KEVEX-29414 format. One record per residue: residue number from 1; chain; x, y, z of N, C-alpha, C in turn. Coordinates in Angstrom, 1 decimal. Atoms other than C-alpha are relative to their C-alpha. Example, Ala and Ser with C-alpha at 12.3 -4.5 7.8 and 13.67 -1.06 7.14 Angstrom:
# residues 2
(rec 1,"A",(0.9,-1.2,0.0),(12.3,-4.5,7.8),(0.9,1.2,0.0))
(rec 2,"A",(-0.9,-1.1,0.0),(13.7,-1.1,7.1),(-0.8,1.1,0.8))
This chain:
# residues 214
(rec 1,"A",(-1.3,0.5,0.3),(9.2,-8.1,16.9),(1.0,0.8,0.9))
(rec 2,"A",(-0.9,-0.6,-0.8),(11.9,-7.5,19.4),(1.4,0.1,-0.7))
(rec 3,"A",(-1.3,-0.2,0.7),(14.9,-6.0,17.5),(0.6,1.3,0.5))
(rec 4,"A",(-0.7,-1.2,-0.6),(17.4,-3.6,19.0),(0.2,1.0,-1.1))
(rec 5,"A",(-0.1,-1.1,0.9),(17.2,-0.2,17.2),(1.0,1.0,0.6))
(rec 6,"A",(-1.0,-1.0,-0.5),(20.2,2.1,17.6),(-0.4,1.4,-0.4))
(rec 7,"A",(0.3,-1.4,0.2),(19.6,5.8,18.0),(1.0,0.9,0.6))
(rec 8,"A",(-0.9,-1.0,-0.5),(21.6,8.9,18.6),(-0.8,1.3,0.1))
(rec 9,"A",(0.8,-1.2,-0.1),(20.2,12.2,19.9),(0.2,0.9,-1.3))
(rec 10,"A",(0.0,-0.8,1.2),(19.4,14.5,17.0),(1.1,1.0,-0.1))
(rec 11,"A",(-1.1,-1.0,0.0),(21.9,17.2,17.9),(1.3,-0.7,-0.2))
(rec 12,"A",(-1.2,0.7,0.1),(24.7,14.7,18.3),(0.1,-0.6,-1.4))
(rec 13,"A",(0.0,0.6,1.3),(23.8,13.0,15.0),(0.2,1.1,-1.1))
(rec 14,"A",(-0.3,-1.1,1.0),(23.7,16.4,13.2),(1.4,0.4,0.0))
(rec 15,"A",(-1.4,-0.4,-0.1),(27.1,17.2,14.5),(0.9,-1.0,-0.7))
(rec 16,"A",(-0.8,1.0,0.6),(28.5,13.9,13.4),(-0.2,0.0,-1.5))
(rec 17,"A",(0.3,-0.1,1.4),(26.8,14.3,10.0),(0.9,1.0,-0.7))
(rec 18,"A",(-0.8,-1.1,0.5),(28.5,17.6,9.4),(1.5,-0.3,0.0))
(rec 19,"A",(-1.5,0.4,-0.1),(31.9,16.2,10.5),(0.3,-0.9,-1.1))
(rec 20,"A",(-0.3,1.0,1.1),(31.7,13.3,8.1),(-0.2,0.6,-1.4))
(rec 21,"A",(0.2,-0.6,1.2),(30.4,15.5,5.4),(1.3,0.8,-0.4))
(rec 22,"A",(-1.2,-0.7,0.3),(33.5,17.7,5.7),(1.2,-1.0,-0.3))
(rec 23,"A",(-1.1,1.0,0.2),(35.8,14.6,6.0),(-0.1,-0.6,-1.3))
(rec 24,"A",(0.2,0.6,1.3),(34.3,13.2,2.8),(0.6,0.8,-1.1))
(rec 25,"A",(-0.6,-0.9,1.0),(35.7,16.2,0.9),(1.5,-0.4,-0.2))
(rec 26,"A",(-1.5,0.3,0.0),(39.3,15.0,1.8),(0.2,-1.5,-0.2))
(rec 27,"A",(-0.2,1.5,0.0),(38.9,11.2,2.2),(-1.3,-0.6,-0.5))
(rec 28,"A",(1.2,0.6,0.6),(36.3,9.7,-0.1),(-0.1,-1.5,0.2))
(rec 29,"A",(-0.1,1.4,-0.4),(36.4,6.3,1.7),(-1.5,-0.5,0.1))
(rec 30,"A",(1.4,0.6,-0.2),(33.4,3.9,1.8),(-0.4,0.1,1.4))
(rec 31,"A",(0.4,-0.2,-1.4),(33.5,4.1,5.6),(-0.6,1.4,0.2))
(rec 32,"A",(0.6,-1.4,-0.2),(32.9,7.9,5.5),(-1.3,0.1,-0.7))
(rec 33,"A",(1.3,0.0,0.7),(30.1,7.4,3.0),(-1.1,-0.7,0.8))
(rec 34,"A",(0.9,0.7,-0.8),(28.5,4.8,5.2),(-0.4,0.7,1.2))
(rec 35,"A",(0.3,-0.7,-1.2),(28.7,6.9,8.3),(-0.9,1.2,-0.3))
(rec 36,"A",(0.8,-1.2,0.5),(27.3,9.9,6.4),(-1.4,-0.4,-0.2))
(rec 37,"A",(1.4,0.5,0.3),(24.3,7.8,5.3),(-0.7,-0.3,1.3))
(rec 38,"A",(0.7,0.3,-1.3),(23.6,6.6,8.8),(-0.4,1.2,0.8))
(rec 39,"A",(0.3,-1.2,-0.8),(23.9,10.0,10.5),(-1.0,0.9,-0.7))
(rec 40,"A",(1.0,-0.8,0.8),(21.8,11.6,7.7),(-1.4,-0.4,0.4))
(rec 41,"A",(1.2,0.5,-0.4),(19.0,9.4,8.8),(-0.3,0.3,1.5))
(rec 42,"A",(0.1,-0.1,-1.5),(19.6,9.6,12.6),(-0.1,1.5,0.4))
(rec 43,"A",(0.1,-1.4,-0.5),(19.8,13.4,12.7),(-1.4,0.5,-0.1))
(rec 44,"A",(1.4,-0.3,0.0),(16.1,13.5,11.9),(-0.8,-0.9,0.9))
(rec 45,"A",(0.7,0.8,-1.0),(15.3,11.1,14.7),(-0.1,-1.5,-0.4))
(rec 46,"A",(0.1,1.4,0.5),(15.6,7.9,12.6),(0.9,-1.0,0.8))
(rec 47,"A",(-0.8,1.1,-0.7),(16.9,4.6,14.0),(0.6,-0.9,-1.1))
(rec 48,"A",(-0.6,1.0,0.9),(19.1,1.9,12.5),(0.2,-1.3,0.8))
(rec 49,"A",(-0.2,1.3,-0.7),(19.7,-1.8,13.2),(1.2,-0.6,-0.6))
(rec 50,"A",(-1.1,0.9,0.4),(22.7,-4.1,13.0),(-0.7,-1.3,-0.3))
(rec 51,"A",(0.8,1.2,0.3),(21.0,-6.9,11.1),(0.7,-1.3,0.5))
(rec 52,"A",(-0.7,1.2,-0.5),(23.7,-9.5,11.9),(-0.2,-0.2,1.5))
(rec 53,"A",(0.2,0.2,-1.4),(23.4,-8.8,15.6),(-1.4,-0.4,0.3))
(rec 54,"A",(1.4,0.3,-0.2),(19.6,-8.9,15.4),(-0.3,-1.5,-0.3))
(rec 55,"A",(0.1,1.4,0.3),(19.8,-12.3,13.7),(0.6,-0.9,1.1))
(rec 56,"A",(-0.6,0.8,-1.1),(22.1,-13.6,16.4),(-0.8,0.0,1.2))
(rec 57,"A",(0.8,-0.1,-1.2),(20.0,-12.4,19.2),(-1.4,-0.7,-0.1))
(rec 58,"A",(1.2,0.7,0.2),(16.8,-13.7,17.7),(0.2,-1.5,0.0))
(rec 59,"A",(-0.4,1.4,0.0),(18.5,-17.1,17.2),(-0.9,-0.8,-0.9))
(rec 60,"A",(0.7,0.9,0.8),(16.7,-20.1,15.8),(-1.3,-0.5,0.6))
(rec 61,"A",(1.3,0.5,-0.5),(13.2,-21.6,16.0),(0.2,-1.5,0.3))
(rec 62,"A",(-0.1,1.4,-0.3),(12.4,-25.2,17.0),(0.4,-0.9,-1.1))
(rec 63,"A",(-0.5,0.8,1.1),(13.1,-26.4,13.5),(1.4,0.3,-0.4))
(rec 64,"A",(-1.4,-0.3,0.3),(16.6,-24.9,13.6),(0.1,1.1,-1.1))
(rec 65,"A",(0.0,-1.0,1.0),(15.7,-22.1,11.2),(0.0,1.4,0.6))
(rec 66,"A",(0.0,-1.3,-0.6),(16.2,-18.3,11.7),(-1.4,0.5,0.4))
(rec 67,"A",(1.3,-0.6,-0.4),(13.4,-16.5,13.6),(-0.3,1.3,-0.7))
(rec 68,"A",(0.2,-1.2,0.8),(13.9,-13.5,11.4),(0.3,-0.3,-1.5))
(rec 69,"A",(-0.3,0.1,1.5),(13.7,-13.2,7.6),(0.1,1.4,-0.6))
(rec 70,"A",(-0.2,-1.3,0.7),(14.8,-10.4,5.3),(0.2,-0.3,-1.5))
(rec 71,"A",(-0.2,0.1,1.4),(14.6,-9.9,1.6),(-0.4,1.4,-0.6))
(rec 72,"A",(0.3,-1.2,0.7),(14.1,-7.2,-1.0),(-1.5,0.2,0.0))
(rec 73,"A",(1.4,-0.3,-0.2),(10.8,-5.4,-0.7),(-0.8,-0.3,-1.3))
(rec 74,"A",(0.8,0.3,1.2),(9.8,-6.2,-4.3),(0.0,-1.5,-0.2))
(rec 75,"A",(0.0,1.5,0.2),(10.3,-10.0,-3.8),(-1.2,-0.6,0.6))
(rec 76,"A",(1.3,0.7,-0.5),(7.1,-12.1,-3.5),(0.3,-1.0,1.1))
(rec 77,"A",(-0.4,1.0,-0.9),(9.0,-14.8,-1.6),(1.4,0.2,0.5))
(rec 78,"A",(-1.4,-0.1,-0.6),(12.1,-15.2,0.6),(0.5,-1.4,0.3))
(rec 79,"A",(-0.6,1.3,-0.3),(14.4,-18.2,0.9),(1.2,0.2,1.0))
(rec 80,"A",(-1.2,0.0,-0.8),(17.1,-19.0,3.5),(0.7,-1.3,-0.2))
(rec 81,"A",(-0.8,1.2,0.3),(19.9,-21.4,2.7),(1.1,-0.1,1.0))
(rec 82,"A",(-1.2,0.2,-0.9),(22.3,-22.8,5.3),(1.3,-0.2,-0.8))
(rec 83,"A",(-1.3,0.0,0.7),(25.9,-22.4,4.3),(1.1,-0.6,0.8))
(rec 84,"A",(-1.1,0.6,-0.6),(29.0,-24.4,5.0),(1.3,0.4,-0.7))
(rec 85,"A",(-1.3,-0.2,0.7),(32.7,-24.0,4.3),(0.8,-1.2,0.1))
(rec 86,"A",(-0.7,1.2,0.0),(34.7,-27.0,3.3),(1.5,0.2,-0.1))
(rec 87,"A",(-1.4,0.0,0.1),(38.4,-27.7,3.6),(0.5,-1.4,-0.3))
(rec 88,"A",(-0.6,1.3,0.3),(40.7,-30.5,2.3),(0.9,-0.4,1.1))
(rec 89,"A",(-0.8,0.4,-1.2),(41.9,-32.2,5.4),(0.2,-1.6,0.0))
(rec 90,"A",(-0.3,1.4,0.0),(43.7,-35.6,5.5),(-0.6,-0.7,-1.1))
(rec 91,"A",(0.4,0.6,1.3),(42.8,-36.3,1.9),(-1.5,-0.2,0.0))
(rec 92,"A",(1.5,0.0,0.0),(39.1,-35.7,2.6),(-0.5,1.4,0.1))
(rec 93,"A",(0.7,-1.3,-0.2),(36.7,-32.8,2.3),(-0.7,0.0,1.4))
(rec 94,"A",(0.6,-0.1,-1.4),(35.6,-31.7,5.8),(-0.6,1.4,0.2))
(rec 95,"A",(0.6,-1.3,-0.3),(33.3,-29.0,7.0),(0.7,0.6,1.2))
(rec 96,"A",(-0.8,-0.7,-1.0),(35.4,-26.5,9.0),(-0.8,1.2,0.6))
(rec 97,"A",(0.8,-1.1,-0.5),(32.8,-23.7,9.4),(-1.4,-0.2,-0.4))
(rec 98,"A",(1.4,0.0,0.4),(29.0,-23.5,9.5),(-0.6,1.1,0.8))
(rec 99,"A",(0.7,-1.1,-0.8),(26.4,-21.3,11.2),(-0.2,1.2,-0.8))
(rec 100,"A",(0.3,-1.2,0.9),(26.2,-18.9,8.3),(-1.1,-0.3,-1.0))
(rec 101,"A",(1.1,0.3,1.0),(23.7,-18.6,5.5),(-0.2,1.2,-0.9))
(rec 102,"A",(0.4,-1.1,0.9),(22.1,-16.4,2.9),(-1.5,0.0,-0.2))
(rec 103,"A",(1.4,-0.2,0.3),(18.7,-14.9,2.4),(-0.1,0.4,-1.5))
(rec 104,"A",(0.1,-0.2,1.4),(17.6,-15.0,-1.2),(-1.3,0.6,-0.4))
(rec 105,"A",(1.2,-0.7,0.4),(15.1,-12.8,-3.0),(-0.4,-0.5,-1.4))
(rec 106,"A",(0.5,0.5,1.3),(12.8,-13.9,-5.9),(0.0,1.1,-1.1))
(rec 107,"A",(0.0,-0.9,1.1),(13.2,-12.2,-9.3),(-0.8,-0.6,-1.1))
(rec 108,"A",(0.6,0.4,1.2),(11.3,-12.4,-12.5),(0.8,0.3,-1.2))
(rec 109,"A",(-0.7,-0.2,1.2),(12.9,-12.8,-15.9),(-0.8,1.1,-0.8))
(rec 110,"A",(0.6,-1.1,0.7),(12.2,-10.0,-18.4),(-1.3,-0.4,-0.8))
(rec 111,"A",(1.3,0.4,0.7),(9.5,-12.1,-20.2),(-1.1,-0.2,1.0))
(rec 112,"A",(1.1,0.0,-1.0),(7.6,-12.3,-16.9),(-0.5,-1.4,0.3))
(rec 113,"A",(0.6,1.4,-0.1),(7.0,-16.1,-17.2),(0.8,-0.9,1.0))
(rec 114,"A",(-0.8,0.9,-0.9),(9.9,-17.5,-15.1),(0.6,0.8,1.1))
(rec 115,"A",(-0.6,-0.7,-1.1),(11.2,-16.7,-11.7),(1.2,-0.8,0.5))
(rec 116,"A",(-1.2,0.6,-0.6),(14.5,-17.4,-9.9),(0.4,0.7,1.2))
(rec 117,"A",(-0.4,-0.6,-1.2),(16.1,-16.8,-6.6),(1.5,0.4,-0.1))
(rec 118,"A",(-1.4,-0.5,0.0),(19.3,-14.7,-6.1),(0.4,0.4,1.4))
(rec 119,"A",(-0.5,-0.3,-1.3),(21.5,-14.3,-3.1),(-0.1,1.5,0.3))
(rec 120,"A",(0.2,-1.4,-0.3),(20.8,-11.1,-1.3),(0.7,0.4,1.3))
(rec 121,"A",(-0.6,-0.4,-1.3),(21.6,-10.7,2.4),(0.7,-1.2,0.6))
(rec 122,"A",(-0.9,1.1,-0.4),(24.5,-12.8,3.6),(0.2,0.1,1.5))
(rec 123,"A",(-0.3,0.1,-1.5),(25.0,-13.9,7.3),(1.3,-0.8,0.1))
(rec 124,"A",(-1.4,0.6,0.0),(28.7,-14.7,8.0),(0.0,-1.3,0.8))
(rec 125,"A",(-0.2,1.2,-0.7),(29.9,-18.0,9.3),(0.1,0.2,1.5))
(rec 126,"A",(-0.1,0.0,-1.4),(29.5,-18.7,13.0),(-1.0,0.9,0.7))
(rec 127,"A",(1.0,-0.9,-0.6),(26.6,-16.3,13.6),(-1.1,-0.9,0.7))
(rec 128,"A",(1.0,1.0,-0.5),(24.2,-19.3,14.2),(0.8,-1.2,0.5))
(rec 129,"A",(-0.6,1.3,-0.4),(25.0,-22.6,16.0),(0.3,-0.8,-1.3))
(rec 130,"A",(-0.3,0.8,1.1),(26.5,-25.2,13.7),(-1.3,-0.7,-0.5))
(rec 131,"A",(1.2,0.6,0.6),(23.9,-26.7,11.3),(0.1,-1.5,0.2))
(rec 132,"A",(-0.1,1.4,-0.3),(24.0,-30.1,13.0),(-1.3,-0.6,0.5))
(rec 133,"A",(1.2,0.7,-0.5),(21.2,-32.6,13.6),(0.3,-0.5,1.4))
(rec 134,"A",(-0.2,0.3,-1.4),(20.9,-33.1,17.4),(0.2,-1.5,0.2))
(rec 135,"A",(-0.1,1.5,-0.2),(20.5,-36.9,17.0),(1.1,-0.6,-0.7))
(rec 136,"A",(-1.0,0.6,0.8),(22.9,-37.8,14.3),(1.4,0.7,0.1))
(rec 137,"A",(-1.2,-0.8,-0.1),(25.4,-35.0,15.0),(0.7,0.3,-1.4))
(rec 138,"A",(-0.5,-0.3,1.3),(25.8,-34.6,11.2),(-0.5,1.3,-0.5))
(rec 139,"A",(0.5,-1.3,0.5),(25.6,-31.3,9.3),(-1.1,-0.2,-1.0))
(rec 140,"A",(1.3,0.2,0.8),(22.2,-30.9,7.6),(-0.2,1.2,-0.9))
(rec 141,"A",(0.3,-1.1,1.0),(21.6,-28.9,4.4),(-1.5,0.2,0.1))
(rec 142,"A",(1.4,-0.3,-0.1),(18.3,-27.1,4.4),(-0.3,1.3,-0.7))
(rec 143,"A",(0.5,-1.2,0.5),(16.5,-24.5,2.4),(-1.5,0.2,0.4))
(rec 144,"A",(1.4,-0.3,-0.4),(13.3,-22.8,3.8),(-0.4,1.2,-0.8))
(rec 145,"A",(0.5,-1.0,0.8),(11.0,-20.5,2.0),(-1.3,0.5,0.6))
(rec 146,"A",(1.2,-0.6,-0.5),(8.2,-18.1,3.0),(-0.5,1.1,-0.8))
(rec 147,"A",(0.6,-1.1,0.7),(5.9,-15.4,1.7),(0.5,1.3,0.6))
(rec 148,"A",(-0.4,-1.3,-0.5),(7.1,-11.8,2.0),(-1.3,0.8,0.4))
(rec 149,"A",(1.2,-0.8,-0.5),(4.7,-9.5,4.0),(-0.4,1.0,-1.0))
(rec 150,"A",(0.5,-1.1,0.8),(2.5,-7.0,2.2),(0.3,1.3,0.6))
(rec 151,"A",(-0.2,-1.4,-0.5),(3.5,-3.4,2.5),(-1.2,0.8,-0.2))
(rec 152,"A",(1.2,-0.8,0.1),(0.5,-1.3,3.3),(0.1,1.2,-0.9))
(rec 153,"A",(0.0,-1.1,1.0),(-0.5,1.4,0.8),(0.5,1.3,0.6))
(rec 154,"A",(-0.4,-1.2,-0.6),(0.1,4.2,3.3),(1.5,0.1,0.2))
(rec 155,"A",(-1.4,0.0,0.0),(3.7,3.2,3.6),(0.6,-0.1,-1.4))
(rec 156,"A",(-0.6,0.3,1.4),(4.2,2.1,0.0),(-0.1,1.3,-0.9))
(rec 157,"A",(0.2,-1.2,0.9),(2.8,5.3,-1.7),(1.1,1.0,0.0))
(rec 158,"A",(-1.1,-1.0,0.1),(5.5,7.7,-0.6),(1.3,-0.5,-0.7))
(rec 159,"A",(-1.2,0.6,0.6),(8.1,5.3,-2.1),(-0.2,-0.2,-1.5))
(rec 160,"A",(0.3,0.3,1.4),(6.5,5.3,-5.6),(1.0,0.7,-0.9))
(rec 161,"A",(-1.0,-0.7,0.9),(9.1,7.8,-6.9),(1.4,-0.7,0.0))
(rec 162,"A",(-1.2,0.8,-0.1),(11.8,5.2,-5.9),(-0.3,-1.4,-0.5))
(rec 163,"A",(0.2,1.4,0.3),(12.4,1.7,-7.0),(-0.1,-0.9,1.3))
(rec 164,"A",(0.3,0.8,-1.2),(11.0,-0.8,-4.5),(1.2,-1.0,0.3))
(rec 165,"A",(-1.1,1.0,-0.2),(14.0,-3.1,-5.1),(1.1,0.6,0.8))
(rec 166,"A",(-1.0,-0.7,-0.8),(16.1,-0.5,-3.2),(-0.2,-0.1,1.5))
(rec 167,"A",(0.4,0.1,-1.4),(14.4,-1.4,0.0),(-0.1,-1.5,0.4))
(rec 168,"A",(0.1,1.4,-0.6),(14.2,-4.5,2.3),(-1.1,-0.1,1.0))
(rec 169,"A",(1.0,0.3,-1.0),(11.6,-6.0,4.5),(0.5,-1.0,1.0))
(rec 170,"A",(-0.5,0.9,-1.0),(12.5,-7.7,7.8),(-1.3,-0.4,0.8))
(rec 171,"A",(1.2,0.4,-0.7),(9.9,-9.7,9.7),(0.3,-1.3,0.8))
(rec 172,"A",(-0.2,1.1,-0.9),(9.5,-12.4,12.4),(-0.6,-1.3,-0.7))
(rec 173,"A",(0.5,1.3,0.5),(9.1,-16.1,11.3),(0.2,-1.1,1.0))
(rec 174,"A",(-0.1,1.1,-1.0),(8.6,-18.3,14.3),(-0.1,-1.4,-0.8))
(rec 175,"A",(0.1,1.2,0.8),(7.5,-20.9,11.7),(-0.1,0.5,-1.5))
(rec 176,"A",(-0.1,-0.5,1.4),(8.4,-20.4,8.0),(-1.2,-0.4,-0.9))
(rec 177,"A",(1.2,0.4,0.7),(5.2,-22.1,6.9),(-1.2,0.9,0.3))
(rec 178,"A",(1.2,-0.8,-0.4),(2.9,-19.6,8.7),(0.1,1.4,-0.6))
(rec 179,"A",(0.1,-1.4,0.5),(1.8,-16.1,7.8),(1.0,0.9,0.8))
(rec 180,"A",(-1.0,-0.9,-0.7),(4.6,-13.5,8.6),(-0.7,1.0,0.9))
(rec 181,"A",(0.5,-1.0,-0.8),(4.1,-10.9,11.3),(1.0,1.0,0.4))
(rec 182,"A",(-0.8,-1.0,-0.5),(5.5,-7.7,12.7),(1.1,0.5,-1.0))
(rec 183,"A",(-1.1,-0.4,1.0),(7.3,-6.4,9.5),(0.6,1.3,0.3))
(rec 184,"A",(-0.8,-1.2,-0.2),(9.8,-3.6,9.3),(0.6,0.3,-1.4))
(rec 185,"A",(-0.5,-0.4,1.3),(10.7,-1.6,6.1),(1.4,0.6,0.3))
(rec 186,"A",(-1.4,-0.4,-0.2),(14.5,-1.0,5.8),(0.6,0.5,-1.2))
(rec 187,"A",(-0.8,-0.5,1.1),(17.0,0.8,3.6),(1.4,-0.4,0.4))
(rec 188,"A",(-1.3,0.5,-0.3),(20.4,-0.9,3.4),(1.1,1.0,-0.3))
(rec 189,"A",(-1.1,-0.9,0.1),(23.5,1.2,4.0),(1.3,-0.8,-0.2))
(rec 190,"A",(-1.2,0.9,0.1),(26.2,-1.5,4.5),(-0.5,-1.5,0.0))
(rec 191,"A",(0.5,1.3,0.0),(26.1,-5.3,4.4),(-0.8,-0.4,1.2))
(rec 192,"A",(0.7,0.4,-1.2),(24.8,-5.4,8.0),(-0.8,1.2,0.6))
(rec 193,"A",(0.7,-1.2,-0.6),(23.5,-1.8,8.8),(-1.1,0.5,-0.9))
(rec 194,"A",(1.2,-0.4,0.7),(20.0,-0.8,7.8),(-0.7,1.1,0.7))
(rec 195,"A",(0.9,-1.0,-0.5),(17.9,2.3,8.2),(-1.4,-0.5,0.3))
(rec 196,"A",(1.4,0.4,-0.2),(14.5,1.7,9.8),(-0.9,1.1,-0.5))
(rec 197,"A",(0.9,-1.0,0.6),(11.9,3.5,7.7),(-1.4,-0.1,0.5))
(rec 198,"A",(1.4,0.2,-0.5),(8.6,2.0,9.0),(-0.1,-1.3,0.6))
(rec 199,"A",(0.4,1.3,-0.5),(7.1,-0.7,11.1),(-1.5,0.0,0.0))
(rec 200,"A",(1.4,0.1,0.0),(3.6,-2.0,11.1),(-0.5,-1.4,0.4))
(rec 201,"A",(0.6,1.3,-0.4),(1.3,-4.8,12.3),(-0.9,-0.4,-1.2))
(rec 202,"A",(0.9,0.5,1.1),(-0.4,-6.9,9.6),(-1.4,-0.2,0.6))
(rec 203,"A",(1.4,0.2,-0.4),(-4.2,-6.7,9.9),(-0.5,-1.4,-0.3))
(rec 204,"A",(0.5,1.3,0.3),(-6.3,-9.8,9.8),(-0.4,-0.2,-1.5))
(rec 205,"A",(0.3,0.1,1.5),(-7.4,-8.9,6.3),(1.3,-0.2,-0.8))
(rec 206,"A",(-1.3,0.1,0.7),(-3.8,-8.5,5.2),(0.6,-1.4,0.2))
(rec 207,"A",(-0.5,1.3,-0.2),(-2.9,-11.8,6.8),(-0.7,-1.0,-0.8))
(rec 208,"A",(0.9,0.9,0.8),(-5.8,-13.5,5.0),(0.5,0.0,-1.5))
(rec 209,"A",(-0.4,-0.1,1.4),(-4.6,-12.2,1.6),(1.4,-0.7,-0.1))
(rec 210,"A",(-1.3,0.6,0.1),(-1.0,-13.3,2.3),(-0.2,-1.5,0.1))
(rec 211,"A",(0.2,1.5,-0.2),(-2.3,-16.8,3.4),(-0.4,-0.6,-1.4))
(rec 212,"A",(0.5,0.5,1.3),(-4.0,-17.1,0.0),(1.0,0.0,-1.0))
(rec 213,"A",(-1.1,-0.1,0.9),(-0.8,-16.3,-1.8),(1.0,-1.1,0.2))
(rec 214,"A",(-1.0,1.0,-0.4),(1.2,-19.0,0.0),(0.0,-1.2,-0.9))
């Protein structure tokens, strides 16, 4: 999966981390907290990604759906819903913005018998081309769904002391009906900035298991 990962030399990241740590004593702004979290990861050689930019660069597949999917690591399935923004123009509702959307993660109710999807990662308006049908030139509503990749035990085990819902998985979906590939484990810092914790290739055995759960 070709996703741009941002990195800063360890020494530089450590210096910036200490600077924001000191600044946070005087200005407890969300911006300073966000930068501290990013540099805390990067000072140890970690990398981060701008998810919105990654989505834009990956663009859409032949079906007009995103080529990347993202959802909470504890979610069995992931949905993407195209989003529009309407406005009242000349006594009619008209679509004035599209090209945005939302990735939704699956949750289970406390009784364990029912599931539902909840908005998770939002992509702002205009990041993708307008959701128009090439032939009719009309805006097309669409929801796509796919299986979330399996996280290998060697990556999952160190996270056992934390809640898996605090992490996200990003992966490539050339076709939302096929088995996912090239996953990446992430930790969200801001709505669009994520720490890269691990990457892996799904083995044929893991792909077979995922295929059976589809």
